[in-house]
N, C-alpha and C positions, 0 to 999 in steps of 0.2 A: 906319512908314518915320525911318530915325535923322535925326540933327541934326549940326547942329557937335559941341556937346557931349555927346554920346552917343558920339563918334570918339576913341579915346586912342593919344597919338602911344606910337610903338613908339621905344623905346631901343636903341642898339646896348648899354650897360651893363645893360640887363636881361637879356641871355642868360643862359640856365642850360638846363644836359643837361637831358632828359627821365627822369623815373622809372623809365621803363620803357625799352626799347630792342625794333623791331620785328625780329626778324628772318626769318620766313617769312609770304608773303603765300599763300594760295589764294581766287584771286575767283571768283566762278561770278557767269554775269551772264545772264537770261534775256530778251532783248530786246523790247519791243515800242514801238509809238511813245506807246501812252497810258498804258501798265502794265508797267516793264518790275522787277524784281523781282532785288536784288543783294542775294548773301551772300558774308560774309567773311568766312575763318578765320584769324586772325592768332595766330604763336607770339610770344607775348611774354618780354622775361628783363628779372629787375630789373638796374636800375642801382644797385650798390653804393654807400652810402652817401647814399641819396635817400630819401624815404619812398615808402610804399606803393598812392599814388593814384596813379590812370590819368586824364587828362583829355584827351580826345579830342577833333578838330573835326568838323564836320559845317556843311550849309551848306542848307537848305530840304530834309531830308529826314524821311521818317515811317518811325519806326519801328515794326519788326513783332515783332523779338523778339532775345533776348540769351541767349549762354550760356557758360558759366565751366566750362571742361572738360569739354563734352559736358551738364550740367545747367543745367535754364533758370532765366532769373535774371528775376521778378515784375518789371514794367517799374515799379509803385511802390513798387520798393526801393533805388533809386537815380535821382539827380538827369540828368532827359535834358531837352532842348527842339531844336527844328527846327537848332540851331549847336552844342550841347555834349551830350555823355557823359561823367558821372564816376562811375567807380568805385572804391571806398576797399576797404581791408586784403586785398590781394591778394599770391596769393603770387609764392615765387623766378619761376616757371616756369610760364607757362598757356598754354593756348587759348581764345582770344577768338571766339567765334562771334556775328557781326552781321548780321541779314538788314533791309533796306531797299527801299523800294515808292519809284520814279523817273516823272515825267512828262516823259519828252526832248522830246518834241511841243510843252510849253509852256513849254522851256527856254528864255528870248529873251537870257539872260547869255551865251550862247554861253562857257561854261567847264563844266567836268563833261561831262555826256553829252550830248549834242542832234542834234536831227534837221535835215538839210539835202538840199531833194530827194530827199525821200525814202531817205535813207542813215542812217547812224548814224556822226558822228565822236564825239571826243573833244579836249580842250582843260585842260591841267593846271595848265601853268607861268601862274602863281606859285601860286595855291591851290586848284584848280580839282579836285581828286581828293579835297578832302571832301563834294564833291556827288555821289558816288557813293557812301560810303559814312564811319561816323564813325570817323578814324584823326588819327594820329601825321601830321599835315600839316605837313612842316617839313624843309627837304634835309637834316639831320645824322642821319634817323634814314634809314637805309639796310635793305633786306631784297629778299630774294629772291623774285619773282613767280613764281607758276603761277595761267592765265589758261581757264576755261572757257566757252565766247559759244555760247549757242543761239539761233536764230531763225528762223524762215520761209527754209526752202532756196527758196522760187519768187524771193520778196522780197528776200534778202538770200543770196545764193550764195557770196558772200569774207567771210569773218570772221577778222577780224587783231587778232594783240595784238603784247605784245614778245617778244624772244626766239628760240628755236629750234621751230619746227614740231614737236608729238607724234603728234598724231593725228585723228581723225575720223569723223562714224559720223554715218547716218542716223537720226533720232528719229520716233516716233507722230507722225499729224497733220502730217505736211509740215514738220515739223522738220528739222533738223541741226547739230551742234554739229563744236566745233572748238577744240582745245586748245593751248596753248600754254609755253614755260616760259624764264624769263629765269633763268640759272647764275648773276648777277654782280648783286649787291646795288645797289640803285637808292631813289633819294628818287620819292618818289611823286609830285613834278611830273612825271616820265619818263614815269609812264605812259601806255598810249593803247591806242585802240580803234578799231580800223574797221569796219563791217560793212554794205557795198549791193552792188548789180548793177554791179558794175565789172569791164574790160576789164583784161588786163593783159599784157606785153612780160617776158622771161625772156632773161637775158646771165649771164655767170659769170667770175668774175677769180680767178687764180690765184695767193697767196702767197709773200712768197721763200721762204714754209716748206717751200713745196708745197700747204699747202690750199686747195682749189676751194670760193670762198666763189659761193652764188646771187646774183646780183642782181635783185630781182624790182618792175618797176614798175607802180602800179595807176593808171588813169585811166580817165575818161568812155569811152565806147567811141570817140566820136566822135572822140577823138585821140590814138588809140592810135598816128598813122600819125609821131605827132610827138615819138616817146621815142630817138629817136637818140643825138640828142645828150647827154641824159640818160646812157645809159648811158659814155658816153667820159667825160663831167666824174667819173662817182665813180670809173672805172678808171684816173682820172688822180690821183684825190685818192689813192687807196687806197694805188696804186706812190710819191706825192710822200710821203705820210705814212712810207713804210715806210721811204723813201731818204734822209729828209732828220733824220727823229724816231727812228726804228724802230721805230716803233708798227705793228703788223699789228689788221687786224681780228679781231674774235673770237668771232665769232658765227659760225654754219652759212651765215646768208642774212640780208643787206640789203635792206629792203624802203624805196621810196618811194612814196606816195598821194600824188597831183595832180591836183587837182578846182579847177574854175573858182569857187568860194567859199569857198574855205578864210578864216577870219576874220584868222589869225594871219601869214600872209605864208606864212612858215617855222618849224618848230619841228622840233628835233632828240631826239625820242624815241629812246631807246634801241631801237637794231635797227627801227623803225618810224616813218621821218622823212615827216613830212605836211605836204605843201608847195602855196601857192595856185599853178595851171598855169601862170602867168607865171613861174614862177621856174624853171619846168623844163622847160619842152614848145616846141618850135621847129621852126616850118615850115621847110624853105629856101627855098622860095617868097617868103615872107613877113619871116622873120627879118635882122633887122639884125648887123652885126659886135658894136652894144651888146649887144643881147639877148644874141648866143652869149657876151660876156662876162660878164655878168653872170647866166646860169645858171652857168657853171662858175663862180664867185664865189661863187655862192651855195650851190649843192651842194656845196662845197668845204666853205664854214664848215658847216655842217650837220654833216656827215659828221666834220668833225676835231674836234666836240663829244664824238663817240665817245670822247674820251679827254679831251679841255681841255672839260669839266661834267660828264660823263656818269660813269665809270670815274672819273676823280678829281673832286671836285663842291665845292661852296660849304657851308660850315658853317650859315650864315644867308643873309639877303638881304642884309642888309650888304655881302657879298661879291658880289654879281651881277658886278659892273665886273671882279672876276679872272678868272671863266672867259669870260666876255662880250669881255672885253679881251686876253684871250691868245690866245683864236680867234678874234680881229677881226687879230690881229699873223699868225698861221699861216695866215690865209688871202688876208691883202696878200701875204705872200712866196708863196703857191699860184701868185697870180692874175700875179706879178713873173716868176718861174719863167718860166712858159708865156705872158707874154707881155712886157713892158719894165719893167722895175726904175725907169726914170726916169721913165717918163709915171706908172708906179702911187706912185713917192715924191711927184710934184710933187700928181698928184689925192690 
């Protein structure tokens, strides 16, 4: 266990660009509560003026194999432990493939990939992605992600990740896979994965340019009747951001997962927002005016992060207040527009 003396203070003045930039990430996950295999293939590009060493972050990882441009590297030829992986003398451009093994069932940190009520969820802000694989887990490193998820089809019929759905297929032994592609570079803290037996509802929104966006809400099946106002909140958020800031939604589908015990409250993962159900779901028989007001504001806040935080992101975590402060300002404007400006100003 780390002691106070082991913890090194991080100073704003310590910021340095990385020696390499990650450009594309191909992530493959074979899900199992006890033994999940993660294979990441990352295309790295040298940052001119920096050395040729690559220092990757990890957390509680079991390293299985490493390949550089398809060639195996013996694990005793470079430094690595559960939290670090260092490579030296690297070329200008290369593909790094890393295989790691996880045990989501035992992940009680509720960061990275964990199991809750029989379903898989992820939480990567601020430094949770390093629990999936060794990576440059910092917000100034933005890459395009393609994610392939495999799991038991009966237990986990829903397989979700960021971006646009590519395809799915059945596999032997009762398993299946789904592929997702996020065409916009993003930092690792916005990666998301959900796999489980969830119910869902669908609606749509047509942008001012005429693009039809699919709206999908995934919930525990007993909550399917409580999704109606959440769709209204999403549609109002999209329309308001277009009319006020000229910002259209940029993917083919916008997904919300709302479950009863999501630990972070709400998270703006690109194209796949995850919420605690308290902040999304409402029943006309029991919800108060305050409940509806909170849902409108919180759904709006996470949606507005699509531009103020996701597409335009922070350089380092000292800038957290910039993306959160701007998005809070935007959600307050939005709530005032749909309620009372005077009341919103006072509260």
